[in-house]
C-alpha positions in Angstrom: 17.5 23.2 -72.0 21.9 23.6 -72.6 24.0 22.0 -70.9 28.0 22.1 -70.1 29.4 19.3 -68.3 32.6 20.3 -67.2 34.1 17.0 -67.0 38.2 17.7 -67.4 39.0 17.6 -63.5 42.3 16.3 -62.4 41.1 14.6 -59.4 44.3 14.8 -57.7 43.1 14.3 -53.9 41.0 11.1 -55.1 44.3 9.0 -56.8 44.3 7.4 -53.5 41.6 5.2 -54.7 40.5 5.7 -58.0 43.8 5.3 -60.2 44.2 5.8 -64.1 40.6 7.3 -64.8 39.3 10.8 -64.8 37.6 12.1 -61.5 34.1 12.1 -63.8 34.5 8.8 -64.3 35.1 7.4 -61.2 32.5 4.4 -60.2 29.7 5.2 -58.1 27.9 2.1 -57.1 29.5 0.4 -60.4 28.0 3.4 -62.6 30.5 6.2 -63.6 29.6 9.5 -62.0 29.4 11.4 -65.2 26.2 8.4 -65.7 24.3 9.5 -62.7 24.4 12.8 -63.4 23.2 12.8 -66.6 20.7 10.3 -65.2 19.2 13.2 -63.1 19.6 15.6 -66.2 17.1 13.4 -67.7 14.6 14.6 -65.5 14.5 17.7 -67.9 14.4 18.8 -71.6 18.0 19.1 -72.1 18.6 19.0 -75.6 22.1 19.8 -76.1 25.2 19.1 -73.9 28.8 19.9 -74.3 31.5 18.2 -71.9 34.7 19.8 -71.1 37.2 17.5 -71.4 41.1 17.6 -70.9 42.5 15.1 -69.0 42.3 12.1 -69.8 39.4 12.8 -72.2 39.8 9.9 -74.5 38.2 7.6 -71.5 35.6 10.7 -71.0 34.7 10.4 -75.2 34.2 6.4 -75.6 32.2 6.5 -72.5 29.7 9.4 -74.3 30.0 8.0 -77.4 29.4 4.4 -76.2 25.5 4.9 -74.9 22.9 6.2 -76.7 21.5 9.9 -74.9 18.0 11.4 -75.0 20.3 14.7 -76.3 22.8 15.8 -79.3 26.1 16.6 -77.8 29.7 17.9 -78.3 32.9 17.9 -76.9 35.1 20.8 -76.2 38.7 19.8 -76.1 41.1 21.6 -74.4 44.6 20.4 -75.6 46.3 22.5 -72.8 44.9 23.6 -69.9 42.5 26.7 -70.0 41.3 26.8 -65.8 37.6 26.6 -64.9 36.9 30.3 -66.8 38.7 29.4 -70.6 37.4 25.6 -70.5 33.7 27.7 -69.9 34.5 29.9 -73.2 35.6 26.7 -75.2 32.2 25.0 -74.1 29.9 28.0 -74.5 31.0 28.3 -78.5 29.6 25.0 -79.1 26.4 26.2 -77.6 23.1 27.7 -79.4 20.9 28.7 -76.9 21.1 32.3 -75.0 20.7 30.8 -71.0 23.2 27.7 -70.4 23.4 25.2 -67.6 27.1 24.9 -66.7 27.7 21.7 -64.2 30.5 21.0 -62.0 31.5 17.3 -63.4 32.6 15.9 -59.8 29.1 17.4 -57.4 25.8 16.3 -57.1 23.4 19.2 -56.5 20.1 17.9 -58.4 18.4 21.3 -57.5 15.3 22.0 -59.8 16.8 23.6 -62.9 13.0 24.1 -64.0 12.8 26.9 -61.1 16.2 28.5 -60.9 16.0 31.8 -62.4 18.1 33.4 -65.2 17.8 37.5 -63.5 21.6 37.8 -64.1 24.8 37.4 -65.8 25.1 33.8 -63.9 23.1 32.7 -61.5 24.7 30.2 -58.8 22.5 27.7 -57.0 23.8 27.8 -53.2 23.6 25.0 -50.6 23.0 26.0 -47.3 26.0 24.0 -45.0 27.1 24.3 -41.0 30.8 23.7 -39.6 32.5 23.8 -42.9 36.0 24.6 -44.2 36.6 22.9 -46.8 34.4 25.2 -49.3 34.2 29.4 -49.2 30.7 30.9 -47.6 29.1 32.8 -50.2 27.5 36.1 -49.0 23.8 37.2 -50.2 21.8 40.5 -50.2 18.6 39.7 -48.4 17.0 36.8 -47.3 17.8 33.7 -48.9 15.1 31.7 -50.8 15.0 28.0 -51.0 13.7 25.7 -53.3 11.3 23.0 -51.0 7.9 23.1 -50.2 7.9 25.4 -47.3 9.7 28.0 -48.9 9.2 29.0 -52.4 12.1 30.3 -54.8 12.0 33.8 -55.0 13.3 35.1 -58.2 16.9 35.1 -56.8 19.6 37.4 -54.8 22.3 39.2 -55.6 25.6 37.6 -54.7 27.8 40.3 -52.4 30.8 38.7 -51.7 33.0 35.1 -52.1 35.0 34.4 -48.8 37.9 32.5 -48.8 38.1 28.5 -47.5 37.7 29.0 -43.5 35.9 27.4 -40.9 32.3 28.6 -41.2 29.8 27.7 -38.3 27.1 28.1 -40.8 26.7 29.8 -44.2 25.9 29.0 -48.2 28.6 27.6 -50.4 28.7 27.5 -54.4 27.1 24.5 -55.3 28.3 23.6 -58.5 25.9 24.7 -61.1 25.7 27.9 -62.5 22.7 29.2 -65.4 24.8 31.8 -67.7 23.0 34.7 -69.3 25.2 34.9 -72.8 23.3 38.3 -73.7 24.9 39.9 -70.2 28.3 37.8 -70.0 31.4 39.0 -72.2 34.5 36.5 -71.7 35.7 37.7 -74.7 38.2 40.3 -73.1 39.7 37.6 -70.7 43.2 36.0 -71.6 42.9 32.2 -73.1 43.6 30.8 -69.6 41.7 32.3 -66.6 39.9 31.6 -63.6 36.3 31.6 -63.2 35.5 32.2 -59.8 38.4 34.6 -59.9 37.9 36.5 -62.8 34.3 36.9 -63.9 32.4 36.0 -60.3 34.9 37.5 -57.5 34.3 41.0 -59.9 30.6 40.4 -61.1 29.5 40.5 -57.4 31.2 43.8 -56.7 29.5 46.0 -59.6 26.0 43.6 -58.9 26.0 40.8 -61.7 26.2 37.8 -59.9 22.9 36.3 -58.6 22.6 33.3 -56.3 19.5 30.8 -55.9 19.3 29.1 -52.9 18.3 25.1 -52.6 18.6 23.0 -49.7 18.7 19.6 -52.1 21.0 17.1 -51.6 24.5 18.0 -51.8 28.0 15.7 -52.7 31.6 16.4 -53.9 33.4 13.5 -54.8 36.9 15.1 -54.9 37.9 13.5 -51.7 38.1 10.2 -50.6 35.7 10.2 -47.5 33.3 12.0 -49.3 33.7 9.4 -52.6 32.9 6.5 -50.3 29.5 7.8 -49.2 28.6 8.7 -52.6 28.2 4.7 -53.0 25.8 4.7 -50.9 24.0 8.3 -50.4 23.3 8.4 -54.3 22.0 5.4 -55.2 19.6 6.3 -51.8 18.6 9.9 -53.6 17.7 8.1 -56.9 15.9 5.7 -54.7 14.0 7.9 -52.4 12.8 10.0 -55.6 11.4 7.0 -56.9 9.6 6.1 -54.0 8.4 9.9 -53.5 6.2 9.6 -56.8 5.1 6.4 -55.9 3.9 7.9 -52.7 2.3 10.8 -54.6 0.6 8.9 -56.6 -0.8 6.3 -54.2 -5.0 6.6 -54.0 -4.4 6.8 -49.8 -5.3 9.3 -47.2 -3.0 6.8 -45.0 0.9 6.7 -45.1 2.8 5.0 -42.9 6.2 4.3 -42.7 8.9 2.6 -41.8 12.3 4.4 -40.3 15.8 2.4 -40.8 16.4 2.2 -45.0 13.6 4.6 -45.6 14.1 7.9 -43.3 17.8 7.1 -42.5 20.6 5.2 -43.3 20.4 1.6 -42.1 23.2 0.2 -40.1 24.0 -3.3 -41.0 24.5 -5.3 -37.2 24.3 -2.2 -35.4 21.2 0.0 -34.0 21.0 4.3 -34.1 21.6 4.4 -30.5 22.0 8.3 -30.0 21.2 11.6 -32.7 24.9 11.8 -33.8 24.6 8.2 -35.3 21.8 9.0 -37.3 21.9 9.6 -41.7 19.0 10.9 -43.6 18.5 9.6 -46.4 19.1 12.1 -49.2 16.1 13.6 -50.3 13.9 12.4 -47.4 13.1 15.3 -45.8 12.1 16.9 -49.1 10.1 14.2 -49.5 8.2 14.2 -46.4 7.1 17.7 -46.9 5.3 17.0 -50.2 3.5 14.0 -48.7 2.6 15.6 -45.3 0.7 18.1 -48.1 -1.1 14.5 -49.5 -1.8 13.0 -46.3 -4.4 13.2 -43.7 -2.0 10.8 -41.4 1.8 10.0 -41.6 2.8 6.9 -39.3 6.2 6.0 -38.3 5.8 1.9 -37.6 9.6 1.0 -36.5 11.0 -2.8 -34.9 13.8 -1.5 -32.4 15.0 -4.5 -30.7 17.8 -2.6 -29.8 16.0 -1.4 -26.2 14.3 -5.3 -26.4 18.1 -6.4 -26.0 19.1 -4.0 -23.6 21.7 -2.5 -26.7 19.9 1.3 -26.0 17.9 2.3 -23.3 13.5 3.5 -24.1 15.4 7.3 -23.0 18.2 7.0 -26.1 15.4 6.4 -28.4 13.1 9.1 -27.0 16.6 10.9 -28.1 16.4 10.0 -31.5 13.1 10.7 -31.9 13.1 13.9 -30.9 15.8 15.0 -33.0 14.3 13.8 -36.2 11.2 15.0 -34.9 12.9 18.4 -35.0 14.5 18.2 -38.2 11.3 17.1 -39.9 9.0 19.8 -39.0 12.4 22.8 -39.6 12.2 20.6 -43.3 8.3 21.9 -43.7 7.4 18.4 -43.1 5.5 16.1 -40.2 5.0 12.5 -38.5 1.6 12.5 -36.7 2.1 9.1 -34.5 5.7 7.0 -33.8 5.0 3.5 -33.2 7.6 1.2 -31.6 8.2 -2.5 -31.3 11.1 -3.1 -28.5 10.2 -6.7 -28.2 12.6 -9.4 -28.9 9.8 -12.0 -29.5 8.9 -12.6 -33.3 5.8 -13.6 -31.7 5.0 -10.3 -29.7 1.7 -9.4 -31.9 3.4 -5.7 -32.0 6.2 -6.8 -33.8 6.1 -6.2 -37.7 5.5 -8.2 -40.2 2.8 -8.9 -37.0 0.1 -5.9 -37.5 -0.3 -5.2 -33.8 1.1 -1.5 -34.4 -1.6 -0.7 -37.6 -4.4 -1.5 -35.2 -2.6 0.5 -32.3 -3.0 2.9 -35.3 -6.2 2.8 -35.9 -7.5 2.7 -32.5 -6.0 6.4 -32.2 -6.6 7.3 -35.7 -10.9 5.5 -36.1 -10.7 7.4 -39.9 -8.0 5.4 -40.9 -9.0 2.3 -43.1 -7.2 -0.2 -44.4 -8.1 0.6 -48.2 -7.1 4.0 -48.2 -3.8 3.6 -46.6 -0.3 2.8 -48.1 3.2 1.1 -46.5 6.7 2.5 -47.7 9.3 0.1 -46.4 13.0 -1.3 -47.2 12.1 -4.9 -46.3 10.1 -8.2 -46.6 9.4 -8.2 -43.5 8.0 -4.7 -44.5 6.1 -5.7 -47.4 4.5 -8.9 -44.9 3.4 -6.4 -42.4 1.6 -4.6 -45.1 0.2 -7.5 -46.8 -1.0 -8.6 -42.8 -2.7 -5.5 -42.6 -4.5 -5.2 -46.0 -2.8 -2.2 -47.1 -0.6 -1.3 -50.4 2.9 -1.7 -50.2 5.9 0.6 -51.9 9.3 -0.9 -51.8 12.2 1.7 -51.2 15.5 -0.1 -52.3 18.8 1.4 -53.5 19.8 -1.3 -55.0 17.5 -1.9 -57.7 17.9 1.7 -59.5 20.4 1.3 -62.1 
């Protein structure tokens, strides 16, 4: 694979929280965002990367040169701003392959690059989104495909129209990952400075040259302070989920036990998820659950919910949270076969983790469950102790351990 990374953004909206560094180097969990993107690209056989740089380019160049990478690289340097189109064209001059990926240096959209088709001059990875006004909606012809397990990706679809930014209840957005077919794409006739969106994508869609490929992979744009702050936990969590998911898939087991807070949803220190609106899915976990559902005979959720015992929430509120949780899981192609909760306050309660009571309850309900063929996924030492007390293997999901 050959990839262009657009790393020349000014980052104007982000300057209130990130000063005197280019947007692509804004730190995420102590690592420059560009390093996060390159860690993701490391999953693929990328042999050459071209960094399109402009604003504060010396910092980007110094960062790239300061590390060893599993690919060769070049820099396409804009002495004066050339627009998104001019920057891409300049970078393409340093590319060698006929098919070239282009990714934005300020968005994280880890689609499956191996599955992305190249059936048009330009193919865009599109993200389904609800209730948005920050991005323009993208129209495609026909039913959209998805790279998730519940809907295998087709060859792609024609993009028929790009809409201006306005409120949209539900639609598709441009996720900032492109696949270019240079044999079909001629940028030589365009001026030195031009917009790739306005001068290539929009007119190309009008004549059927722009493809769309829909992926429900996690998406975040760090370009505004609110999402940049969210990225501080969400991106490390995504990498942790991927690492844990691979370990779960490799486990020699037929039953999967899951903790809830910190595994399925974001843990709220000092608080409880008391309503469905307070629930935030761990990035990538719904897609992982869909994969796990194909592997395991039983998937059992075991969760301590002391907030009920303390009177901070009711059983009915907890049921509402779990009803919405299950609906989201089913819509994503996954399943949970049994939800066991312990609302007791006392550490001595036999059902409260790390005590093994909920494991024995699951065994009573599913007599074929065997400790030797079970695995527990959790995020705490209490979960590890629960697994040990039950005699089952344990996998830790820990975003802080992901560098």
